[in-house]
Backbone as CSV, one residue per row, in Angstrom:
resi,resn,N_x,N_y,N_z,CA_x,CA_y,CA_z,C_x,C_y,C_z
1,MET,-30.254,31.979,35.765,-30.095,30.867,37.078,-30.839,31.834,38.109
2,LYS,-31.988,31.161,38.370,-32.614,32.008,39.623,-31.802,31.503,40.731
3,TYR,-31.388,30.113,41.420,-30.919,29.406,42.428,-29.588,28.770,41.918
4,PHE,-28.852,29.285,43.394,-27.522,28.527,43.221,-27.305,27.016,43.032
5,THR,-26.755,26.325,42.518,-25.913,25.056,42.827,-24.689,25.119,42.415
6,GLU,-24.316,23.978,42.627,-22.671,23.842,42.691,-22.220,23.707,41.069
7,GLU,-23.214,22.903,40.592,-22.586,22.836,38.804,-22.939,24.376,38.550
8,HIS,-23.266,25.121,38.394,-23.883,26.382,37.813,-23.326,27.269,38.548
9,SER,-23.046,27.463,39.839,-22.129,28.400,40.506,-22.064,29.862,39.901
10,GLU,-20.763,29.842,39.019,-20.728,30.906,38.050,-21.654,31.803,37.535
11,GLN,-22.632,31.078,37.134,-23.764,31.327,36.094,-24.887,32.018,37.451
12,ALA,-25.213,31.466,38.323,-25.537,32.150,39.171,-25.529,33.343,40.002
13,VAL,-23.712,33.586,40.144,-23.444,35.105,40.221,-23.180,35.896,39.256
14,LEU,-22.907,35.237,38.095,-22.992,36.268,37.626,-24.433,37.009,36.752
15,GLY,-25.102,36.150,36.771,-26.748,36.379,36.514,-27.079,37.831,36.886
16,ARG,-26.429,37.893,38.352,-26.753,39.183,39.028,-25.999,40.395,38.567
17,LEU,-25.163,40.529,37.953,-24.983,42.008,37.272,-25.609,42.380,36.510
18,SER,-25.844,43.791,37.145,-26.698,44.203,36.555,-26.234,44.517,35.024
19,PRO,-27.000,44.884,34.258,-26.692,45.097,32.276,-25.759,46.632,32.690
20,ASP,-26.351,47.602,33.556,-26.065,48.699,33.369,-24.546,49.032,33.924
21,VAL,-23.766,48.401,34.355,-22.153,48.297,34.630,-21.492,48.484,33.882
22,ASP,-20.667,49.108,33.789,-19.176,49.671,33.188,-19.035,48.258,32.235
23,PRO,-18.711,48.676,30.914,-18.244,47.337,30.560,-16.913,46.725,30.834
24,ARG,-15.878,47.495,31.215,-14.974,47.070,31.512,-14.624,46.232,32.823
25,PHE,-15.162,46.826,33.791,-15.786,46.082,35.107,-16.098,45.054,34.830
26,ARG,-17.483,44.908,34.038,-18.385,44.046,33.410,-16.917,42.774,33.583
27,GLN,-16.314,42.820,32.486,-15.463,42.029,31.701,-14.505,41.406,33.199
28,ILE,-14.276,42.442,33.883,-13.147,42.047,35.322,-13.613,41.136,36.060
29,MET,-15.314,41.608,36.396,-15.792,40.746,36.917,-16.068,39.513,36.800
30,GLU,-16.821,39.589,35.580,-17.169,38.381,35.007,-15.983,37.066,34.891
31,SER,-14.326,37.263,34.806,-13.779,36.917,34.894,-13.152,36.470,36.184
32,ALA,-13.246,37.023,36.979,-12.826,37.289,38.758,-13.720,35.717,39.046
33,VAL,-15.220,36.279,38.510,-16.049,35.224,39.188,-15.271,33.544,39.022
34,ARG,-15.438,33.692,37.278,-15.196,32.516,37.008,-13.998,32.072,36.856
35,HIS,-12.936,32.650,37.230,-11.567,31.809,37.888,-11.812,31.099,39.011
36,LEU,-12.284,32.190,39.929,-12.478,31.972,41.475,-13.354,30.623,42.010
37,HIS,-14.186,30.340,41.008,-14.834,29.176,41.493,-14.519,28.166,40.711
38,ALA,-13.497,28.574,39.642,-13.354,27.238,39.032,-12.174,26.976,40.152
39,PHE,-11.733,27.943,40.499,-10.220,27.417,41.630,-10.707,26.424,42.877
40,VAL,-11.773,27.206,43.361,-12.431,26.465,44.567,-12.791,25.189,44.103
41,LYS,-13.721,24.871,42.910,-14.297,23.642,42.568,-12.997,22.684,41.970
42,GLU,-11.637,23.199,42.017,-10.685,22.791,41.962,-9.905,21.574,42.949
43,VAL,-9.717,22.494,43.915,-8.972,22.459,45.334,-10.220,21.767,46.376
44,GLU,-11.489,22.095,45.923,-12.361,21.142,46.970,-11.798,21.859,48.601
45,PRO,-11.799,23.420,48.924,-11.160,23.343,50.146,-12.220,22.987,51.677
46,THR,-11.636,22.598,52.141,-12.933,22.395,53.552,-13.249,23.480,54.126
47,MET,-14.180,23.652,55.007,-14.741,24.742,55.440,-13.497,25.688,56.772
48,ASP,-12.091,24.757,57.245,-11.645,24.724,58.090,-10.334,26.017,57.119
49,GLU,-10.313,25.306,55.879,-9.125,25.503,55.079,-9.651,27.136,54.502
50,TRP,-10.935,27.183,54.461,-11.761,28.362,53.776,-11.222,29.490,54.644
51,THR,-11.501,29.453,55.788,-11.888,30.121,57.031,-10.387,30.780,56.987
52,ARG,-9.372,29.572,57.127,-7.777,30.203,57.271,-8.012,31.248,56.103
53,ALA,-8.116,30.865,54.939,-8.140,32.337,53.612,-8.749,33.162,54.078
54,ILE,-9.732,32.959,54.742,-10.633,34.115,55.116,-9.657,35.274,56.630
55,GLN,-8.981,34.419,57.091,-8.425,34.958,58.266,-6.995,35.545,57.319
56,PHE,-6.294,34.800,56.451,-5.000,35.294,56.083,-5.667,36.993,55.389
57,LEU,-6.568,37.072,54.626,-7.038,38.172,53.814,-7.324,39.169,54.665
58,THR,-7.973,38.931,55.970,-8.229,39.632,57.324,-6.392,40.560,57.683
59,ALA,-5.851,39.343,58.217,-5.071,40.095,59.118,-3.438,41.028,57.612
60,THR,-3.945,40.605,56.274,-2.965,41.376,55.136,-3.823,42.828,55.484
61,GLY,-5.071,42.998,55.235,-5.869,44.282,55.437,-5.449,45.089,56.804
62,GLN,-5.471,44.191,57.820,-5.217,44.749,59.081,-3.424,45.234,59.630
63,ILE,-2.736,44.736,58.950,-1.314,44.987,58.975,-1.116,46.082,58.419
64,CYS,-1.604,46.503,57.535,-1.552,47.550,56.359,-1.528,49.152,57.373
65,ASP,-0.551,49.850,56.860,-0.854,51.433,57.586,-0.063,52.464,56.367
66,ASP,0.144,53.433,57.118,0.895,54.969,56.059,2.587,54.364,55.930
67,ARG,2.729,53.284,56.405,4.559,53.118,56.379,4.721,51.698,55.708
68,ARG,3.658,51.005,56.023,3.428,49.530,55.320,2.674,49.177,54.739
69,GLN,2.614,48.417,53.534,1.588,47.869,52.553,1.600,46.211,51.905
70,GLU,0.946,45.623,53.451,1.495,44.047,53.126,0.936,43.912,51.847
71,TRP,-0.361,44.333,51.312,-1.040,43.823,50.120,-0.221,43.929,48.886
72,ILE,0.747,44.889,49.038,1.669,45.159,47.825,2.780,44.289,48.003
73,LEU,2.711,43.877,49.180,4.124,42.891,49.310,3.481,41.121,48.873
74,ALA,2.657,41.178,49.031,1.869,39.790,48.683,1.546,39.321,47.531
75,SER,1.227,40.490,46.396,1.432,41.356,45.484,2.571,40.393,44.600
76,ASP,3.663,40.922,45.419,5.095,40.755,44.914,5.868,39.485,45.008
77,THR,5.390,38.753,45.962,5.853,37.676,46.455,5.059,36.616,45.650
78,LEU,4.262,36.645,44.633,3.231,35.953,44.284,3.338,36.122,42.681
79,GLY,4.088,37.299,42.013,4.683,37.530,41.152,3.384,38.242,40.368
80,VAL,2.812,38.765,41.256,1.721,39.018,40.158,2.381,40.917,39.970
81,SER,2.734,41.390,40.975,3.019,42.593,40.601,3.998,42.658,38.978
82,MET,4.897,41.632,39.581,5.398,41.850,37.908,4.873,41.177,36.587
83,LEU,3.686,40.466,36.484,3.216,40.228,35.572,2.189,41.400,35.603
84,VAL,1.818,42.371,36.373,0.970,43.234,35.446,1.779,44.543,35.039
85,ASP,3.259,44.335,36.062,4.218,45.900,35.357,4.515,45.067,33.831
86,ALA,4.925,43.852,33.599,5.095,43.692,32.420,4.240,43.807,31.196
87,ILE,2.837,43.519,31.737,1.741,43.281,30.695,1.795,45.431,30.166
88,ASN,1.661,45.955,31.138,1.353,47.550,31.212,2.680,48.347,31.022
89,HIS,4.244,47.374,30.454,5.154,48.374,29.963,6.003,47.426,29.219
90,ARG,5.349,46.747,28.060,5.973,46.071,26.793,6.949,47.339,25.924
91,ARG,7.835,47.064,26.163,8.559,48.515,25.703,9.230,47.611,24.481
92,PRO,9.890,48.572,23.444,10.645,48.290,22.320,12.366,47.924,22.739
93,ASP,13.085,47.215,21.885,14.583,46.354,22.614,15.006,48.161,22.039
94,GLY,15.771,48.010,23.842,16.665,49.494,23.666,16.328,50.225,25.008
95,ALA,14.791,50.336,24.982,14.295,51.096,26.099,14.654,50.267,27.269
96,THR,15.153,50.894,28.392,15.346,50.262,29.985,14.216,49.991,30.546
97,GLU,14.264,48.321,31.095,13.367,47.656,31.294,12.531,47.930,32.824
98,ASN,11.356,48.121,32.921,11.006,48.266,34.085,10.681,47.312,35.115
99,THR,10.804,47.397,36.487,10.649,46.546,37.295,9.807,46.808,38.636
100,VAL,9.138,45.919,39.416,8.159,46.287,40.510,8.784,47.650,41.268
101,LEU,7.634,48.252,41.589,7.687,49.561,42.438,7.936,49.096,44.057
102,GLY,7.229,48.024,44.766,7.891,47.858,45.924,7.023,48.442,46.817
103,PRO,6.687,47.939,47.971,5.792,48.605,49.210,6.774,49.994,49.940
104,PHE,7.902,50.451,49.506,9.013,51.274,50.550,9.174,52.803,49.477
105,HIS,8.311,52.687,48.324,8.591,53.962,47.670,7.710,54.723,48.982
106,VAL,8.525,56.363,48.454,7.799,57.218,49.560,7.292,58.893,48.557
107,SER,6.534,59.181,48.597,6.659,60.597,47.974,6.783,61.808,48.666
108,GLY,7.343,62.361,47.869,8.377,63.880,48.448,9.753,63.862,48.865
109,ALA,10.369,63.001,48.188,11.937,62.748,48.703,12.441,64.400,48.693
110,PRO,13.509,64.586,49.190,13.820,65.756,48.984,14.724,65.914,47.268
111,GLN,14.884,67.361,47.209,15.505,67.659,45.748,17.019,68.039,46.172
112,ARG,17.749,67.281,45.377,19.325,67.407,45.969,20.114,67.323,44.687
113,ALA,21.482,68.608,44.559,22.268,68.659,43.678,23.227,67.337,43.280
114,ASN,23.673,67.080,41.641,23.411,66.072,41.723,25.689,66.344,41.848
115,GLY,25.388,64.718,42.595,26.759,64.630,43.387,26.908,64.645,44.764
116,ASP,25.417,65.269,45.463,25.026,64.722,46.609,24.943,63.546,47.412
117,SER,25.036,63.311,48.218,25.019,61.746,48.990,23.431,61.697,49.948
118,ILE,22.819,60.715,49.306,21.525,60.594,50.205,21.825,60.173,51.272
119,CYS,22.626,59.658,51.984,22.972,58.875,53.150,23.058,59.395,54.282
120,LEU,22.443,59.693,55.502,22.255,60.751,56.192,22.760,60.223,57.751
121,ASP,23.140,58.911,57.303,23.126,58.129,58.805,24.602,57.822,58.898
122,GLN,25.349,58.052,57.709,26.981,57.629,57.873,27.230,56.042,57.868
123,LYS,26.456,54.954,57.571,26.871,53.690,57.673,26.701,53.240,56.322
124,GLY,27.881,52.361,56.352,27.878,51.562,55.280,29.006,52.031,54.266
125,GLU,29.344,51.260,53.231,29.901,51.590,52.220,30.157,52.300,51.028
126,VAL,30.571,53.440,51.514,29.897,54.422,50.039,30.086,54.194,48.820
127,CYS,29.981,54.833,48.053,29.372,54.018,46.580,28.750,55.713,45.715
128,ARG,29.571,55.882,44.746,29.721,56.842,43.962,28.400,56.065,42.343
129,VAL,26.816,56.252,42.571,26.491,56.042,41.016,26.071,57.261,40.520
130,SER,26.435,56.733,38.684,26.539,58.122,37.768,25.744,57.137,36.620
131,GLY,25.043,58.327,35.702,24.638,57.791,34.321,23.901,58.761,33.588
132,LYS,23.437,58.327,32.521,22.419,59.166,31.868,20.788,58.780,31.426
133,VAL,20.624,59.824,31.304,18.964,59.626,31.263,18.974,59.938,29.427
134,THR,18.317,59.205,28.473,18.203,59.609,27.567,17.239,59.167,26.782
135,ASP,16.807,59.622,25.232,15.991,58.543,24.813,16.224,57.348,23.902
136,GLU,15.100,56.342,23.081,15.592,55.281,23.066,17.036,55.322,21.471
137,ALA,16.745,56.745,21.076,17.770,56.660,20.205,19.500,57.277,20.854
138,GLY,19.139,57.853,22.303,20.554,57.802,22.546,20.728,59.471,22.937
139,ARG,19.695,60.122,22.502,19.778,61.540,22.830,19.493,61.704,24.018
140,PRO,20.422,62.799,24.697,20.454,63.322,26.277,19.033,63.951,26.394
141,ILE,18.265,63.402,27.594,16.982,64.166,28.356,17.392,64.978,29.495
142,ALA,17.276,66.492,29.144,18.085,67.438,29.918,16.701,67.785,30.383
143,GLY,16.666,67.797,31.892,15.927,68.447,33.151,15.049,66.819,33.333
144,ALA,15.126,65.987,33.380,14.674,64.738,33.528,15.093,64.219,35.432
145,SER,13.574,63.826,35.466,13.834,63.829,37.035,13.854,61.994,37.646
146,VAL,15.239,62.115,38.283,15.472,60.753,39.267,15.296,60.487,40.456
147,ASP,14.231,60.042,40.451,13.956,59.288,42.287,14.499,58.068,42.346
148,VAL,15.468,58.225,43.658,16.149,56.929,44.291,15.908,57.091,45.483
149,TRP,15.736,55.392,45.776,15.946,55.172,47.135,16.479,53.871,47.553
150,GLN,16.682,53.222,48.675,17.273,52.134,48.858,17.484,52.130,50.767
151,THR,18.089,50.625,50.694,17.985,50.397,52.122,19.650,51.262,52.729
152,ASN,19.327,51.233,53.915,20.661,51.990,54.660,22.324,50.699,54.545
153,GLY,22.883,50.836,55.634,24.033,50.214,55.630,23.719,48.902,56.383
154,ASP,22.707,48.896,57.131,22.360,47.925,57.546,21.054,47.289,57.620
155,GLY,20.949,47.517,56.130,19.540,46.770,55.131,18.257,46.560,55.675
156,PHE,17.814,48.196,56.024,16.422,48.447,56.356,16.419,49.954,55.641
157,TYR,14.750,50.330,55.199,14.379,51.379,54.694,14.428,52.398,56.395
158,ASP,14.521,53.632,56.016,14.130,54.268,57.019,12.426,54.477,57.076
159,VAL,11.640,54.257,56.576,10.043,53.508,56.851,9.835,52.609,57.807
160,GLN,11.123,51.479,58.097,10.779,50.471,58.975,11.622,51.010,60.193
161,GLN,12.613,52.114,60.133,12.768,52.180,61.672,12.698,53.765,61.947
162,PRO,11.993,54.107,61.626,11.237,55.442,62.409,11.873,55.606,63.662
163,GLY,12.515,57.006,63.848,13.149,57.693,65.222,14.320,56.746,65.239
164,GLU,14.657,55.676,64.544,15.958,55.196,64.784,16.912,55.998,63.300
165,GLN,16.201,55.758,62.079,17.064,56.106,60.738,16.250,57.970,60.995
166,PRO,17.302,58.938,60.109,16.830,59.725,59.996,16.016,59.967,58.845
167,SER,14.785,60.433,59.069,13.658,60.624,57.760,14.128,61.244,56.575
168,MET,13.731,60.317,55.467,14.178,60.483,53.928,15.604,60.044,54.329
169,ASN,16.418,59.142,55.217,17.663,58.708,55.128,17.684,57.761,53.859
170,MET,18.746,57.812,52.642,18.853,57.207,51.541,17.472,57.252,50.780
171,ARG,17.044,58.643,50.153,16.039,59.321,49.689,16.570,60.514,48.527
172,GLY,16.627,60.316,47.557,17.060,61.381,46.845,16.042,61.962,45.492
173,LEU,15.829,63.379,45.020,15.421,63.595,44.005,16.634,64.390,43.068
174,PHE,16.893,63.740,41.954,17.964,64.734,41.053,17.376,65.055,40.138
175,THR,17.890,66.229,39.271,17.565,66.301,37.940,18.953,66.213,36.881
176,THR,18.567,65.729,35.661,19.502,65.459,34.952,20.246,67.197,34.347
177,GLU,21.421,66.765,34.189,21.981,68.258,33.577,21.707,68.261,31.892
178,TRP,22.348,69.286,31.294,21.868,69.483,29.835,22.253,68.176,29.167
179,ASP,23.821,66.989,29.511,24.094,66.363,28.268,22.905,65.015,29.184
180,GLY,21.912,64.745,30.087,21.063,64.061,30.609,21.841,63.611,31.454
181,ARG,23.043,63.696,31.916,23.474,63.141,33.217,23.046,63.555,34.642
182,TYR,23.234,62.695,35.068,23.095,62.391,37.169,24.090,61.801,38.110
183,ALA,24.114,62.068,39.383,25.162,61.547,40.058,24.905,61.902,41.412
184,PHE,24.946,60.348,42.550,24.904,60.891,43.680,26.127,59.831,44.415
185,VAL,25.678,60.048,45.332,26.843,59.427,46.915,25.111,58.988,47.612
186,THR,25.946,57.247,47.470,25.221,56.463,48.355,25.953,55.779,49.284
187,VAL,25.126,54.313,49.267,26.244,53.274,50.465,26.198,52.187,49.140
188,LYS,26.379,51.112,49.242,26.641,49.982,48.653,25.803,48.968,48.863
189,PRO,24.417,49.098,48.025,23.368,48.181,48.713,23.585,46.468,49.435
190,LEU,22.576,46.349,50.213,22.780,44.932,50.622,21.772,44.351,50.569
191,PRO,21.656,42.564,50.657,20.578,41.746,50.554,20.001,41.815,51.709
192,TYR,18.403,41.975,51.545,17.677,42.444,52.729,16.241,40.865,52.607
193,SER,15.971,40.830,53.909,14.883,40.344,54.125,13.909,41.126,53.732
194,ILE,12.563,41.063,53.062,11.157,41.674,53.173,10.783,41.085,54.370
195,PRO,9.693,42.372,54.757,9.195,41.966,56.198,8.349,40.614,56.295
196,THR,9.174,39.586,57.264,7.898,38.084,57.534,7.662,38.575,58.804
197,ASP,7.038,39.434,59.829,6.487,39.040,61.167,4.661,39.706,60.603
198,GLY,4.301,38.895,59.746,3.105,39.531,59.097,3.119,38.291,58.303
199,PRO,1.600,38.172,57.626,0.998,37.039,56.811,1.469,36.804,55.702
200,VAL,2.318,37.458,55.080,2.841,37.142,53.726,4.146,36.248,54.256
201,GLY,4.902,36.890,55.490,5.979,35.639,56.108,6.058,34.718,56.189
202,ALA,4.216,34.509,56.607,3.954,33.098,57.317,3.708,32.302,56.031
203,LEU,3.141,32.891,54.858,2.619,32.209,53.458,4.117,31.719,52.944
204,LEU,4.872,33.030,52.997,6.507,32.250,52.406,6.767,31.025,53.192
205,ASN,6.905,31.480,54.474,7.317,30.125,55.443,6.664,28.640,54.665
206,ALA,5.163,28.673,54.866,4.401,27.457,54.473,4.717,27.500,52.937
207,MET,5.290,27.889,52.399,5.712,27.696,50.633,7.145,26.918,50.845
208,GLY,7.661,27.070,51.761,9.191,26.812,51.849,10.248,27.801,50.942
209,ARG,9.835,28.841,51.274,10.564,29.792,50.162,11.120,31.180,51.410
210,HIS,12.258,31.373,50.622,12.905,32.373,51.314,12.269,33.873,51.416
211,ALA,13.035,34.884,52.195,12.243,36.330,51.715,13.518,36.967,51.249
212,MET,14.522,36.842,51.135,15.779,37.544,50.797,15.431,38.201,49.227
213,ARG,15.949,39.294,49.178,15.803,40.273,48.183,17.052,40.679,48.064
214,PRO,17.685,40.402,46.726,19.002,41.025,46.051,19.483,42.226,46.652
215,ALA,20.645,42.394,46.459,21.435,43.743,47.089,20.861,44.922,45.760
216,HIS,19.815,45.971,45.671,19.808,46.662,44.616,19.458,48.151,44.967
217,ILE,19.293,49.083,43.670,18.928,50.180,44.450,17.476,50.681,43.724
218,HIS,16.661,51.410,43.934,15.350,51.692,43.219,15.491,53.250,42.598
219,PHE,14.910,53.301,40.929,15.152,54.252,40.264,13.553,54.510,40.010
220,ILE,12.955,56.142,39.737,12.341,56.528,39.099,12.235,57.358,38.232
221,ALA,12.542,57.250,36.990,12.744,58.192,36.103,11.427,58.867,35.082
222,THR,11.422,60.288,35.551,10.540,60.999,34.620,10.681,62.114,34.090
223,ALA,10.330,62.321,32.533,10.536,63.610,31.641,9.142,63.757,30.632
224,PRO,8.697,64.607,30.654,7.680,65.573,29.903,8.359,64.760,28.348
225,GLY,6.535,63.706,28.025,6.808,63.280,26.344,7.533,61.846,26.580
226,TYR,7.773,61.539,27.717,8.168,59.677,27.892,7.213,59.238,28.739
227,GLU,7.210,57.596,28.470,7.025,57.015,29.871,7.544,57.335,31.218
228,THR,6.368,56.986,32.085,7.613,56.719,33.241,8.611,55.455,33.538
229,LEU,9.408,55.585,34.426,10.452,54.396,34.175,10.415,54.275,35.656
230,VAL,9.961,53.101,36.169,10.547,52.510,37.281,11.056,51.317,37.344
231,THR,12.443,51.327,38.173,13.182,50.165,38.039,14.013,50.113,39.187
232,HIS,14.971,49.096,38.877,16.173,49.323,39.921,17.320,48.423,39.481
233,ILE,18.388,48.882,40.159,19.862,48.473,39.826,20.417,47.094,40.590
234,PHE,20.784,46.243,40.298,21.147,44.791,40.985,22.483,44.528,40.938
235,VAL,22.780,44.299,42.132,24.634,44.229,42.370,25.033,42.986,41.798
236,LYS,25.559,42.545,40.307,26.284,41.515,39.955,26.881,40.617,41.027
237,GLY,26.894,39.303,40.940,27.336,38.562,41.515,26.699,38.284,43.493
238,ASP,25.394,38.488,43.107,24.894,38.434,44.447,23.868,37.664,44.465
239,PRO,24.252,36.600,45.849,23.774,35.542,45.675,22.024,34.981,45.109
240,TYR,21.412,36.176,45.122,19.906,35.876,45.375,19.418,36.322,44.120
241,LEU,20.104,36.845,42.956,19.507,37.239,41.515,18.688,36.416,41.221
242,GLU,18.906,35.052,41.375,17.790,33.972,40.516,17.222,33.429,41.317
243,SER,16.773,34.026,42.702,15.590,33.356,43.757,14.648,34.522,44.490
244,ASP,15.467,35.525,43.523,14.605,37.420,44.105,13.288,36.860,44.813
245,ALA,13.034,36.970,46.009,11.563,37.280,47.041,10.227,37.416,45.455
246,VAL,10.472,38.368,45.576,9.677,39.025,44.665,9.582,39.494,43.483
247,PHE,10.545,38.567,42.644,10.744,38.176,41.185,11.354,39.188,40.503
248,GLY,11.605,40.298,41.038,11.925,41.668,40.135,13.193,41.961,39.280
249,VAL,14.383,40.853,39.528,15.849,40.721,38.753,15.405,40.583,36.849
250,LYS,15.544,41.073,36.414,15.934,41.271,35.010,17.382,41.657,34.544
251,GLU,17.764,40.169,33.703,19.362,40.459,33.399,19.997,41.929,32.816
252,SER,19.125,42.580,32.182,19.676,43.596,31.689,19.979,45.121,32.728
253,LEU,19.233,44.887,34.093,18.801,45.820,35.089,20.348,45.382,36.494
254,ILE,21.342,44.279,35.725,22.614,43.621,36.519,23.364,44.562,36.573
255,VAL,24.155,44.889,37.294,25.247,46.199,37.319,26.244,45.761,37.736
256,ASP,27.791,46.446,37.147,28.843,45.884,37.944,29.075,47.013,39.020
257,PHE,29.304,46.615,40.238,29.644,47.577,41.843,30.980,47.453,41.396
258,GLU,31.650,48.273,40.749,33.284,47.855,41.198,34.024,48.841,42.037
259,PRO,35.406,48.579,43.062,36.136,49.424,43.741,36.732,50.591,43.037
260,ASP,36.244,51.893,43.699,36.869,52.854,43.398,37.569,54.336,44.150
261,ASP,38.849,53.744,44.420,39.404,54.833,45.530,39.161,54.416,46.474
262,GLY,39.010,53.441,47.129,38.088,53.019,48.298,37.094,53.388,48.915
263,ALA,36.196,52.874,47.645,34.578,53.171,48.163,34.388,52.077,46.724
264,TRP,33.094,52.497,46.058,32.564,51.471,45.102,32.182,52.919,43.796
265,LYS,31.571,52.014,42.862,31.332,53.010,42.004,30.033,52.586,40.950
266,ALA,29.348,52.535,40.514,28.594,51.570,39.770,27.857,52.977,38.342
267,GLY,27.813,52.431,37.116,27.189,52.945,36.337,25.638,52.734,35.848
268,PHE,24.773,53.254,35.767,23.436,53.237,34.921,22.966,54.236,33.813
269,ASP,22.815,53.827,32.546,22.137,54.880,31.634,20.525,54.457,31.755
270,MET,19.748,55.310,31.439,18.279,55.208,31.512,17.866,55.366,30.081
271,LYS,17.328,54.465,28.922,16.683,54.713,28.016,14.860,54.880,28.212
272,LEU,14.412,55.726,27.823,13.469,56.211,28.077,12.374,56.200,26.658
273,LYS,11.568,55.499,26.332,10.151,55.812,25.344,9.397,56.659,25.619
274,LYS,9.178,57.316,24.212,8.333,58.145,23.697,7.071,57.893,24.611
275,THR,6.137,58.877,24.586,4.614,58.312,24.913,3.945,58.390,23.603
276,ASP,3.190,57.696,23.558,2.337,57.579,21.888,1.231,59.043,21.754
């Protein structure tokens, strides 16, 4: 195709791809162009509607900074993050399931001793979390790294309230003992709203969807020779388990949070898959 026509639009674009491009890149771009052109032909957007779509994409990029990633939020709320995660982390029965990383992970969490608290602002109801990291057969993995983070007792991550919350509040890095055990003190997590003051919030509102996430705690477990596990635990009985704004809930990750001598406790064992 030398010239662009409505009928053969995708062929015109794909014909401009150089034969020397990376084969995987070619596969991705060919599929992206075909699907995008098919979408446009199906919905036949007006010029005003397409302009609004471009404005949404522009605004999504403009609101991103080193503390906020609106594109991850968009991917999460459209279920794309969970789909990509599921495709890339197909695990055998018995291995702990992955779920989305989310936009609020921060690298460089402080190393803490097992049993230490990650709560620096003294808000919320005290909760003790403990468990083991093992292989698929249940054999303990000593020296595994367990990175945890969550919202504080008001339902906000530290990066959402710079200057109000202490830096690295509700974050910590723990190392499993000889028997694979880890433990930390935190606060019972609360359901919270994802940010709605940007273009993703406007999109959710236009779709008639709420922005709530069920109460949860994030985990990343790593150990040499094993696949990295990115996951959450969710509070059993939370009202948003079946309507999580980012589709992150898996039944195997719903955990009982039980009263424990004036506080709360939860247990979570993680089974890692060996690398191929």
